[in-house]
FITI-773185 format. One line per 3 residues: number of its first residue (from 0); their letters; for each residue x, y, z of N, C-alpha, C. Coordinates in nm, 2 decimals, always signed. Example, Ala and Ser with C-alpha at 12.3 -4.5 7.8 and 13.67 -1.06 7.14 Angstrom:
0	AS	+1.32,-0.57,+0.78,+1.23,-0.45,+0.78,+1.32,-0.33,+0.78; +1.28,-0.22,+0.71,+1.37,-0.11,+0.71,+1.29,+0.00,+0.79 $
// end
This chain:
0	MGV	+3.94,-10.61,-14.76,+3.92,-10.64,-14.90,+3.93,-10.79,-14.92; +3.83,-10.85,-14.98,+3.82,-10.99,-15.00,+3.88,-11.03,-15.14; +3.89,-11.16,-15.16,+3.94,-11.21,-15.29,+3.84,-11.31,-15.34 $
3	VAG	+3.80,-11.30,-15.47,+3.71,-11.40,-15.53,+3.78,-11.45,-15.65; +3.81,-11.58,-15.65,+3.88,-11.65,-15.77,+4.01,-11.58,-15.80; +4.08,-11.53,-15.70,+4.21,-11.47,-15.73,+4.20,-11.32,-15.77 $
6	IPE	+4.07,-11.26,-15.77,+4.06,-11.12,-15.81,+4.01,-11.05,-15.69; +4.09,-10.94,-15.64,+4.05,-10.87,-15.53,+3.91,-10.80,-15.55; +3.84,-10.78,-15.44,+3.71,-10.71,-15.45,+3.72,-10.56,-15.43 $
9	SGP	+3.78,-10.50,-15.53,+3.79,-10.35,-15.52,+3.77,-10.30,-15.66; +3.69,-10.19,-15.67,+3.66,-10.13,-15.80,+3.77,-10.05,-15.85; +3.73,-9.96,-15.94,+3.83,-9.87,-16.00,+3.89,-9.78,-15.90 $
12	SRA	+4.02,-9.75,-15.91,+4.08,-9.65,-15.82,+4.03,-9.51,-15.85; +4.05,-9.42,-15.76,+4.02,-9.28,-15.79,+4.09,-9.23,-15.91; +4.22,-9.27,-15.92,+4.30,-9.23,-16.04,+4.24,-9.28,-16.17 $
15	AVV	+4.19,-9.41,-16.17,+4.13,-9.47,-16.29,+4.01,-9.39,-16.33; +3.92,-9.36,-16.23,+3.80,-9.29,-16.26,+3.83,-9.15,-16.32; +3.93,-9.08,-16.26,+3.96,-8.94,-16.31,+4.02,-8.96,-16.45 $
18	SMV	+4.10,-9.06,-16.47,+4.16,-9.07,-16.60,+4.06,-9.10,-16.71; +3.96,-9.19,-16.68,+3.86,-9.23,-16.77,+3.77,-9.11,-16.80; +3.73,-9.03,-16.70,+3.64,-8.92,-16.72,+3.72,-8.81,-16.80 $
21	GAV	+3.85,-8.79,-16.77,+3.93,-8.70,-16.85,+3.94,-8.74,-17.00; +3.94,-8.87,-17.03,+3.95,-8.92,-17.16,+3.82,-8.89,-17.24; +3.71,-8.91,-17.17,+3.58,-8.89,-17.23,+3.53,-8.75,-17.24 $
24	VVR	+3.57,-8.67,-17.14,+3.52,-8.53,-17.14,+3.56,-8.45,-17.26; +3.67,-8.48,-17.32,+3.71,-8.41,-17.44,+3.66,-8.47,-17.57; +3.57,-8.57,-17.56,+3.51,-8.64,-17.67,+3.35,-8.63,-17.66 $
27	PDL	+3.30,-8.51,-17.68,+3.15,-8.50,-17.67,+3.07,-8.60,-17.75; +3.13,-8.64,-17.87,+3.06,-8.74,-17.95,+3.04,-8.87,-17.88; +3.11,-8.90,-17.77,+3.10,-9.02,-17.70,+3.03,-9.01,-17.56 $
30	WWT	+2.98,-8.89,-17.53,+2.92,-8.87,-17.40,+2.80,-8.97,-17.38; +2.71,-8.97,-17.47,+2.59,-9.06,-17.46,+2.63,-9.21,-17.45; +2.73,-9.24,-17.54,+2.78,-9.38,-17.53,+2.84,-9.41,-17.40 $
33	ALG	+2.92,-9.32,-17.34,+2.98,-9.34,-17.21,+2.87,-9.36,-17.10; +2.77,-9.28,-17.11,+2.66,-9.29,-17.01,+2.59,-9.42,-17.02; +2.57,-9.47,-17.15,+2.51,-9.60,-17.17,+2.60,-9.71,-17.11 $
36	ALH	+2.73,-9.70,-17.14,+2.82,-9.80,-17.09,+2.82,-9.80,-16.93; +2.82,-9.68,-16.88,+2.82,-9.67,-16.73,+2.70,-9.73,-16.67; +2.58,-9.71,-16.74,+2.46,-9.77,-16.69,+2.46,-9.92,-16.70 $
39	RLA	+2.52,-9.97,-16.81,+2.52,-10.12,-16.82,+2.62,-10.18,-16.72; +2.73,-10.11,-16.69,+2.83,-10.17,-16.61,+2.81,-10.15,-16.46; +2.73,-10.05,-16.42,+2.71,-10.01,-16.28,+2.66,-10.13,-16.20 $
42	APG	+2.71,-10.15,-16.08,+2.67,-10.25,-15.99,+2.53,-10.23,-15.95; +2.45,-10.34,-15.94,+2.31,-10.33,-15.90,+2.30,-10.26,-15.76; +2.21,-10.17,-15.75,+2.19,-10.10,-15.62,+2.30,-10.01,-15.58 $
45	WWR	+2.37,-9.96,-15.68,+2.49,-9.87,-15.66,+2.46,-9.75,-15.57; +2.33,-9.70,-15.58,+2.29,-9.58,-15.50,+2.28,-9.61,-15.35; +2.28,-9.73,-15.31,+2.27,-9.76,-15.17,+2.41,-9.78,-15.10 $
48	VRP	+2.52,-9.78,-15.18,+2.65,-9.80,-15.12,+2.74,-9.68,-15.15; +2.81,-9.64,-15.05,+2.91,-9.53,-15.07,+3.01,-9.57,-15.17; +3.05,-9.49,-15.26,+3.03,-9.34,-15.26,+2.91,-9.30,-15.34 $
51	HLP	+2.81,-9.38,-15.35,+2.68,-9.35,-15.42,+2.71,-9.30,-15.56; +2.80,-9.37,-15.63,+2.83,-9.34,-15.77,+2.80,-9.47,-15.85; +2.76,-9.46,-15.98,+2.74,-9.58,-16.06,+2.86,-9.65,-16.11 $
54	LPD	+2.94,-9.70,-16.02,+3.07,-9.76,-16.05,+3.04,-9.91,-16.08; +3.13,-9.97,-16.16,+3.11,-10.12,-16.19,+3.13,-10.20,-16.06; +3.06,-10.32,-16.07,+3.08,-10.41,-15.96,+3.23,-10.44,-15.95 $
57	PRL	+3.28,-10.44,-15.82,+3.43,-10.46,-15.80,+3.48,-10.59,-15.87; +3.40,-10.70,-15.86,+3.45,-10.82,-15.92,+3.45,-10.81,-16.07; +3.36,-10.75,-16.13,+3.36,-10.73,-16.28,+3.48,-10.64,-16.31 $
60	WGF	+3.50,-10.53,-16.24,+3.61,-10.45,-16.27,+3.74,-10.52,-16.26; +3.76,-10.60,-16.15,+3.89,-10.68,-16.14,+3.90,-10.78,-16.25; +3.80,-10.84,-16.29,+3.80,-10.94,-16.40,+3.84,-10.87,-16.53 $
63	RMV	+3.78,-10.76,-16.56,+3.81,-10.68,-16.68,+3.95,-10.64,-16.69; +4.00,-10.59,-16.57,+4.14,-10.54,-16.57,+4.24,-10.66,-16.59; +4.21,-10.78,-16.53,+4.29,-10.89,-16.54,+4.29,-10.94,-16.69 $
66	TAY	+4.18,-10.95,-16.75,+4.17,-10.99,-16.89,+4.24,-10.89,-16.99; +4.23,-10.76,-16.95,+4.29,-10.66,-17.04,+4.43,-10.64,-17.02; +4.47,-10.63,-16.89,+4.61,-10.59,-16.86,+4.69,-10.69,-16.77 $
69	GDP	+4.62,-10.80,-16.73,+4.69,-10.89,-16.65,+4.71,-10.86,-16.50; +4.64,-10.75,-16.46,+4.66,-10.70,-16.32,+4.52,-10.64,-16.28; +4.46,-10.69,-16.17,+4.33,-10.64,-16.13,+4.34,-10.50,-16.08 $
72	AAT	+4.46,-10.45,-16.05,+4.47,-10.31,-16.00,+4.51,-10.21,-16.11; +4.51,-10.26,-16.24,+4.55,-10.18,-16.35,+4.46,-10.06,-16.37; +4.51,-9.95,-16.43,+4.43,-9.84,-16.47,+4.42,-9.84,-16.62 $
75	PVD	+4.30,-9.84,-16.67,+4.29,-9.84,-16.82,+4.36,-9.72,-16.89; +4.42,-9.75,-17.00,+4.49,-9.65,-17.08,+4.38,-9.57,-17.15; +4.39,-9.44,-17.16,+4.29,-9.35,-17.22,+4.25,-9.40,-17.36 $
78	ADV	+4.35,-9.44,-17.44,+4.32,-9.48,-17.58,+4.23,-9.61,-17.57; +4.25,-9.69,-17.47,+4.17,-9.81,-17.46,+4.02,-9.78,-17.43; +4.01,-9.68,-17.34,+3.87,-9.64,-17.30,+3.80,-9.58,-17.42 $
81	ISY	+3.87,-9.50,-17.50,+3.80,-9.44,-17.62,+3.77,-9.55,-17.72; +3.87,-9.64,-17.74,+3.84,-9.75,-17.83,+3.72,-9.83,-17.79; +3.71,-9.86,-17.66,+3.60,-9.94,-17.61,+3.47,-9.87,-17.64 $
84	LEW	+3.46,-9.74,-17.61,+3.34,-9.66,-17.63,+3.31,-9.65,-17.78; +3.41,-9.63,-17.86,+3.38,-9.63,-18.01,+3.32,-9.77,-18.05; +3.38,-9.88,-18.00,+3.33,-10.01,-18.03,+3.18,-10.02,-17.98 $
87	CRA	+3.15,-9.98,-17.86,+3.01,-9.98,-17.81,+2.92,-9.90,-17.90; +2.96,-9.79,-17.94,+2.88,-9.71,-18.03,+2.86,-9.78,-18.17; +2.96,-9.83,-18.22,+2.96,-9.90,-18.35,+2.87,-10.02,-18.34 $
90	TAD	+2.88,-10.10,-18.24,+2.80,-10.22,-18.23,+2.65,-10.19,-18.20; +2.63,-10.08,-18.13,+2.49,-10.03,-18.10,+2.43,-9.99,-18.23; +2.50,-9.92,-18.32,+2.45,-9.88,-18.45,+2.42,-10.00,-18.53 $
93	SSR	+2.51,-10.10,-18.53,+2.48,-10.21,-18.62,+2.37,-10.30,-18.57; +2.34,-10.30,-18.44,+2.22,-10.37,-18.39,+2.09,-10.30,-18.42; +2.10,-10.17,-18.46,+1.98,-10.10,-18.50,+1.97,-10.09,-18.65 $
96	GGR	+2.05,-10.17,-18.72,+2.05,-10.17,-18.87,+2.14,-10.06,-18.92; +2.23,-10.00,-18.85,+2.32,-9.90,-18.89,+2.25,-9.76,-18.90; +2.13,-9.75,-18.85,+2.07,-9.62,-18.85,+2.11,-9.54,-18.72 $
99	RRR	+2.14,-9.41,-18.75,+2.17,-9.32,-18.63,+2.08,-9.20,-18.64; +2.05,-9.16,-18.52,+1.97,-9.03,-18.52,+2.06,-8.92,-18.54; +2.01,-8.82,-18.61,+2.09,-8.70,-18.63,+2.01,-8.58,-18.59 $
// end
């Protein structure tokens, strides 16, 4: 494992992935938003690297965890994951003039 600017090059832990999926699976209203966020955060060429999942770039993940929790190995709190996705949905709606498909 390497270190870039003090941030280890490791992505989310298995526990973090399971926790985030668990937080989102009970919120069907956020499923499309979560998929959009996953698409935007996925490392380029993620399908070529094991485990062949659209996980964030390890450096981006470490940076986000340091800025949010002060620890690159932190696991996001479920409430923070939901809050982030609600923010993503709200800002996407506002960028379209507040119109939502129904």
